[in-house]
BAZAMI-858863 format. One record per residue: residue number from 1; x, y, z of N, C-alpha, C, CB in turn. Coordinates in steps of 0.001 Angstrom, whole numbers, plus 524288, in hexadecimal, padded with zeros to 5 digits. Glycine has a CB too. Example, Ala and Ser with C-alpha at 12.3 -4.5 7.8 and 13.67 -1.06 7.14 Angstrom:
2
- 1 | 83386 | 7E9C6 | 81E78 | 8300C | 7EE6C | 81E78 | 83390 | 7F31C | 81E78 | 82C2C | 7EE87 | 82356
- 2 | 83232 | 7F736 | 81BA8 | 83566 | 7FBDC | 81BE4 | 83264 | 8001E | 81EBE | 83704 | 7FDAA | 8165D
This chain:
71
- 1 | 80347 | 7FB71 | 80000 | 80000 | 80000 | 80000 | 8037B | 804D9 | 80000 | 7FC42 | 7FFF8 | 804BD
- 2 | 801CA | 808C3 | 7FD2C | 8046D | 80DDA | 7FD37 | 80036 | 8120D | 7FD7D | 80804 | 80E9B | 7F83C
- 3 | 800BC | 81585 | 80145 | 7FCFF | 819B7 | 80214 | 7FFD1 | 81EE4 | 801A4 | 7FA3E | 81933 | 8076D
- 4 | 7FDDB | 82254 | 7FE49 | 8000C | 82795 | 7FDA4 | 7FC01 | 82B90 | 7FF6F | 801B2 | 8289C | 7F7D5
- 5 | 7FDAA | 82F3A | 802AC | 7FA4E | 8337C | 80473 | 7FCB4 | 838A7 | 802C2 | 7F98C | 83353 | 80A7D
- 6 | 7F975 | 83C30 | 800C9 | 7FB39 | 84149 | 7FEEB | 7F817 | 8459D | 80199 | 7FAAE | 841AC | 7F8E3
- 7 | 7F92F | 846B3 | 80697 | 7F642 | 84ADD | 80937 | 7F7E8 | 85045 | 80740 | 7F70C | 84A84 | 80F28
- 8 | 7F412 | 8539B | 80685 | 7F505 | 85901 | 804E0 | 7F183 | 85C88 | 80829 | 7F3F1 | 859C4 | 7FED7
- 9 | 7F3E5 | 86055 | 80AC0 | 7F0E8 | 86401 | 80DEB | 7F225 | 8698E | 80C35 | 7F219 | 86345 | 813CA
- 10 | 7EE19 | 86C75 | 80AEA | 7EEBF | 87203 | 809CF | 7EE16 | 874E2 | 80EFD | 7EAB4 | 87403 | 8058D
- 11 | 7F259 | 8772E | 810D7 | 7F266 | 8799F | 815FC | 7F05B | 87F35 | 815EA | 7F7D8 | 8798E | 81829
- 12 | 7F12E | 881E9 | 8118F | 7EF31 | 8873B | 810E1 | 7EF42 | 8886A | 80B02 | 7F290 | 88B5C | 81412
- 13 | 7EE88 | 88D5E | 809A6 | 7EE8E | 88ED3 | 8041C | 7F3D6 | 88DE2 | 80186 | 7ED0C | 89484 | 80383
- 14 | 7F80A | 88E09 | 8048C | 7FD4A | 88D99 | 80254 | 80039 | 888B1 | 80400 | 8006A | 89249 | 803D2
- 15 | 7FEB3 | 88637 | 80858 | 801A5 | 881DD | 80A8B | 7FEDF | 87CAB | 809A1 | 80285 | 882B7 | 8105E
- 16 | 801F8 | 87897 | 8086A | 7FFD4 | 87368 | 80780 | 803B4 | 86F49 | 8096A | 7FE8E | 8729B | 801A3
- 17 | 801B0 | 86AF2 | 80B7E | 804E9 | 86670 | 80CDE | 80375 | 861F6 | 80949 | 80434 | 864DF | 812B7
- 18 | 8076D | 85F21 | 80762 | 80697 | 85A9B | 80409 | 80A16 | 85632 | 805EC | 807B4 | 85BF0 | 7FE34
- 19 | 80829 | 8517D | 805B9 | 80B4F | 84D06 | 80747 | 80A0A | 84842 | 8040B | 80A87 | 84BD8 | 80CFF
- 20 | 80DA1 | 84496 | 80401 | 80CDD | 83F7C | 80193 | 80F1A | 83B76 | 80559 | 80F8D | 83F24 | 7FBFD
- 21 | 80BB7 | 83801 | 80757 | 80D47 | 83419 | 80B22 | 80C0A | 82EBB | 808E6 | 80A7E | 834F6 | 81076
- 22 | 80FA1 | 82B19 | 80981 | 80ED7 | 825DD | 80768 | 80F59 | 821CC | 80BB4 | 812C0 | 824BF | 80304
- 23 | 80BDF | 81DFB | 80BA8 | 80C27 | 81977 | 80F1E | 80C72 | 814A7 | 80BA8 | 80756 | 81934 | 812F5
- 24 | 8104F | 81142 | 80CC2 | 81126 | 80C93 | 80999 | 8114E | 807E5 | 80D41 | 8164D | 80CFA | 8064E
- 25 | 80E71 | 803C6 | 80BD2 | 80ECB | 7FEE6 | 80EC8 | 81362 | 7FBC7 | 80CB1 | 8099C | 7FBAE | 80E6C
- 26 | 815E0 | 7F8C5 | 8102E | 81A06 | 7F563 | 80E2B | 818B4 | 7EFD6 | 80FB2 | 81F88 | 7F703 | 8104D
- 27 | 81957 | 7EC3D | 80C26 | 81BC8 | 7ED07 | 8070D | 81805 | 7EF95 | 80331 | 81DB6 | 7E7D5 | 804DE
- 28 | 819F3 | 7F35A | 80044 | 816EE | 7F5F4 | 7FC2C | 81950 | 7F4D1 | 7F6D4 | 816B1 | 7FBE7 | 7FD25
- 29 | 81E72 | 7F581 | 7F663 | 8211E | 7F472 | 7F182 | 82281 | 7EEA7 | 7F13A | 8260D | 7F7DF | 7F0FA
- 30 | 822E4 | 7EC87 | 7EC95 | 823FE | 7E6FB | 7EBCF | 82914 | 7E55B | 7EE6E | 82439 | 7E5BA | 7E604
- 31 | 82CF8 | 7E8AF | 7EE4F | 83205 | 7E75D | 7F09C | 831C9 | 7E6E6 | 7F690 | 83608 | 7EB70 | 7EF17
- 32 | 82DAA | 7E8E2 | 7F90B | 82D34 | 7E8B9 | 7FEB9 | 82A7C | 7E3CD | 800C1 | 82A4A | 7ED74 | 80093
- 33 | 82885 | 7E079 | 7FD52 | 8259F | 7DBED | 7FF1D | 8291A | 7D7F4 | 801DA | 822E4 | 7D961 | 7FA93
- 34 | 82E38 | 7D836 | 8012F | 831C4 | 7D4B0 | 803E1 | 832F9 | 7D681 | 8096C | 836C7 | 7D426 | 800D2
- 35 | 831AE | 7DB64 | 80ABC | 832CA | 7DD87 | 80FEC | 82EDC | 7DB6F | 813E8 | 832A8 | 7E393 | 80FCF
- 36 | 83090 | 7DB3A | 818BE | 82D37 | 7D976 | 81D03 | 829B5 | 7DDDF | 81EDF | 83083 | 7D762 | 8218F
- 37 | 82504 | 7DC89 | 8207D | 8218D | 7E039 | 82310 | 81E24 | 7E36C | 81F65 | 824AC | 7E3CB | 8264A
- 38 | 81A40 | 7E5C6 | 821D6 | 8168F | 7E923 | 81F19 | 815F5 | 7EE22 | 82244 | 81129 | 7E65A | 81E48
- 39 | 8142B | 7F231 | 81FB8 | 81355 | 7F70B | 82291 | 81234 | 7FB8E | 81EEF | 81802 | 7F84C | 825E6
- 40 | 8121B | 8002A | 8212A | 81126 | 804FF | 81E4B | 815AE | 808C1 | 81F38 | 80BE0 | 80784 | 81FF8
- 41 | 816D9 | 80BC7 | 81B46 | 81AEC | 80FC9 | 81BBB | 818D7 | 814AE | 8190F | 8204A | 80DF0 | 81937
- 42 | 8196B | 81920 | 81BA5 | 81796 | 81E07 | 8196A | 81BE2 | 82213 | 81941 | 812FF | 82019 | 81C7B
- 43 | 81B94 | 8258B | 81580 | 81F5C | 829D0 | 8153A | 81D06 | 82E78 | 8125D | 82467 | 82802 | 81281
- 44 | 81F24 | 83301 | 813B1 | 81D99 | 837DD | 8112D | 820B5 | 83863 | 80C19 | 81E86 | 83CAE | 814DD
- 45 | 81E00 | 83843 | 807BC | 8208A | 838A9 | 802A1 | 82194 | 83E5E | 80158 | 81D25 | 8361A | 7FE54
- 46 | 81DD3 | 841AD | 8028E | 81E4C | 84736 | 80161 | 81AEC | 84A3E | 80534 | 81CB3 | 84865 | 7FBA6
- 47 | 81CDC | 84EAF | 806FF | 819D8 | 8520A | 80A66 | 81C19 | 85785 | 80A4A | 819C0 | 84FE2 | 80FFC
- 48 | 818DE | 85B4E | 80928 | 81AE6 | 860A5 | 808F0 | 816B3 | 8649F | 80A38 | 81D2B | 861C7 | 80392
- 49 | 81885 | 86931 | 80BB2 | 81549 | 86DC1 | 80CA8 | 8167A | 8719E | 80850 | 81651 | 87030 | 8123A
- 50 | 8126F | 873BF | 805EF | 81363 | 87763 | 8019F | 81090 | 87C8F | 8028B | 811A1 | 874F8 | 7FC67
- 51 | 812F3 | 880A4 | 8007C | 810BA | 885E6 | 8008F | 81035 | 887A6 | 7FAEA | 81430 | 889D1 | 803D4
- 52 | 80B93 | 88972 | 7F963 | 80A9A | 88B2A | 7F409 | 8084D | 890A3 | 7F414 | 806E9 | 88756 | 7F12E
- 53 | 80A60 | 893F3 | 7F0CD | 8085D | 89945 | 7F01A | 80797 | 89A28 | 7EA48 | 80C2A | 89D7A | 7F27F
- 54 | 802E7 | 89BDF | 7E8C8 | 8019E | 89CB6 | 7E343 | 80014 | 8A268 | 7E279 | 7FD21 | 898FD | 7E174
- 55 | 80271 | 8A4D0 | 7DE93 | 8010F | 8AA1C | 7DCF1 | 7FE8F | 8A9CE | 7D78E | 805F3 | 8ADC9 | 7DCE4
- 56 | 7FD54 | 8AE43 | 7D54D | 7FAC8 | 8AE55 | 7D02A | 7FE1D | 8ABD0 | 7CBE8 | 7F982 | 8B3E7 | 7CEA0
- 57 | 8032A | 8ACD7 | 7CBEC | 8067E | 8AADB | 7C7B0 | 80B1D | 8A79E | 7C99C | 80880 | 8AF5A | 7C47C
- 58 | 80B1A | 8A5F8 | 7CE90 | 80F7D | 8A2EA | 7D0A6 | 80DB1 | 89FBF | 7D560 | 8141F | 8A68C | 7D22C
- 59 | 810DE | 89BF7 | 7D6CD | 80FC6 | 898E0 | 7DB7A | 814E6 | 896DE | 7DDC8 | 80C0C | 89441 | 7DA33
- 60 | 814C2 | 895B7 | 7E2DA | 81942 | 8939B | 7E59E | 81752 | 88F11 | 7E8F8 | 81C0C | 897E9 | 7E909
- 61 | 81A3F | 88ABF | 7E8DC | 81908 | 88658 | 7EC42 | 81E1A | 8846E | 7EEC8 | 8164A | 881DA | 7E925
- 62 | 81DF9 | 883EE | 7F3FF | 82281 | 88216 | 7F6F1 | 820E1 | 87D23 | 7F9D8 | 82496 | 88666 | 7FAD7
- 63 | 8240C | 87900 | 7F96A | 822F0 | 87412 | 7FC09 | 8276F | 872B8 | 7FFB3 | 8220C | 86FA3 | 7F804
- 64 | 82610 | 870EA | 8045E | 829EA | 86F57 | 80840 | 8282F | 86A0D | 80A78 | 82A7E | 87396 | 80CB4
- 65 | 82BD7 | 86657 | 80A77 | 82AA8 | 86143 | 80CB0 | 82D8F | 85CF4 | 809FD | 824F1 | 8603A | 80C73
- 66 | 82B70 | 85846 | 80A43 | 82DC1 | 853B8 | 807BB | 82B21 | 852FF | 80278 | 82D2F | 84EB6 | 80B2C
- 67 | 82DD4 | 85490 | 7FE5A | 82BCD | 85428 | 7F90F | 82DF5 | 84F4D | 7F673 | 82D29 | 8590A | 7F5DD
- 68 | 82AE6 | 84CE0 | 7F30A | 82CBD | 8482B | 7F066 | 83090 | 849AB | 7EC14 | 82818 | 84501 | 7EE24
- 69 | 83424 | 84628 | 7EB0B | 83817 | 84702 | 7E70E | 835B3 | 84665 | 7E1A0 | 83CAE | 84335 | 7E7C9
- 70 | 837ED | 84919 | 7DDDE | 83623 | 84890 | 7D872 | 83885 | 843CE | 7D5CE | 83779 | 84D76 | 7D555
- 71 | 83C41 | 8414C | 7D863 | 83EE6 | 83CD9 | 7D602 | 83DE7 | 837EA | 7D902 | 844B0 | 83DD1 | 7D5A5
Protein backbone atom coordinates (compact mmCIF):
# COMPACT_ATOMS: atom_id res chain seq x y z
CA UNK A 1 0.00 0.00 0.00
CA UNK A 2 1.13 3.55 -0.71
CA UNK A 3 -0.77 6.58 0.53
CA UNK A 4 0.01 10.13 -0.60
CA UNK A 5 -1.46 13.18 1.14
CA UNK A 6 -1.22 16.71 -0.28
CA UNK A 7 -2.49 19.16 2.36
CA UNK A 8 -2.81 22.79 1.25
CA UNK A 9 -3.86 25.60 3.56
CA UNK A 10 -4.42 29.19 2.51
CA UNK A 11 -3.48 31.13 5.63
CA UNK A 12 -4.30 34.62 4.32
CA UNK A 13 -4.47 36.56 1.05
CA UNK A 14 -0.69 36.25 0.60
CA UNK A 15 0.42 33.25 2.70
CA UNK A 16 -0.04 29.54 1.92
CA UNK A 17 1.26 26.22 3.29
CA UNK A 18 1.69 23.20 1.03
CA UNK A 19 2.90 19.72 1.86
CA UNK A 20 3.29 16.25 0.40
CA UNK A 21 3.40 13.34 2.85
CA UNK A 22 3.80 9.69 1.90
CA UNK A 23 3.11 6.52 3.87
CA UNK A 24 4.39 3.22 2.46
CA UNK A 25 3.79 -0.28 3.78
CA UNK A 26 6.66 -2.72 3.63
CA UNK A 27 7.11 -4.86 1.80
CA UNK A 28 5.87 -2.57 -0.98
CA UNK A 29 8.48 -2.96 -3.71
CA UNK A 30 9.21 -6.40 -5.17
CA UNK A 31 12.81 -6.31 -3.94
CA UNK A 32 11.57 -5.96 -0.33
CA UNK A 33 9.63 -9.23 -0.23
CA UNK A 34 12.74 -11.09 0.99
CA UNK A 35 13.00 -8.83 4.08
CA UNK A 36 11.58 -9.87 7.43
CA UNK A 37 8.59 -8.14 8.98
CA UNK A 38 5.78 -5.85 7.96
CA UNK A 39 4.95 -2.29 8.85
CA UNK A 40 4.39 1.28 7.76
CA UNK A 41 6.89 4.04 7.10
CA UNK A 42 6.04 7.69 6.51
CA UNK A 43 8.03 10.70 5.43
CA UNK A 44 7.58 14.30 4.40
CA UNK A 45 8.33 14.50 0.67
CA UNK A 46 7.76 18.23 0.35
CA UNK A 47 6.62 21.00 2.66
CA UNK A 48 6.89 24.74 2.29
CA UNK A 49 5.45 28.10 3.24
CA UNK A 50 4.96 30.56 0.41
CA UNK A 51 4.28 34.28 0.14
CA UNK A 52 2.71 35.63 -3.06
CA UNK A 53 2.14 39.24 -4.07
CA UNK A 54 0.41 40.12 -7.36
CA UNK A 55 0.27 43.55 -8.97
CA UNK A 56 -1.34 44.63 -12.25
CA UNK A 57 1.66 43.74 -14.42
CA UNK A 58 3.97 41.71 -12.12
CA UNK A 59 4.04 39.14 -9.35
CA UNK A 60 6.47 37.79 -6.75
CA UNK A 61 6.41 34.39 -5.05
CA UNK A 62 8.83 33.30 -2.32
CA UNK A 63 8.94 29.71 -1.02
CA UNK A 64 10.73 28.50 2.11
CA UNK A 65 10.92 24.90 3.25
CA UNK A 66 11.71 21.43 1.98
CA UNK A 67 11.21 21.54 -1.78
CA UNK A 68 11.45 18.48 -3.99
CA UNK A 69 14.36 18.18 -6.39
CA UNK A 70 13.86 18.58 -10.13
CA UNK A 71 16.10 15.58 -10.75
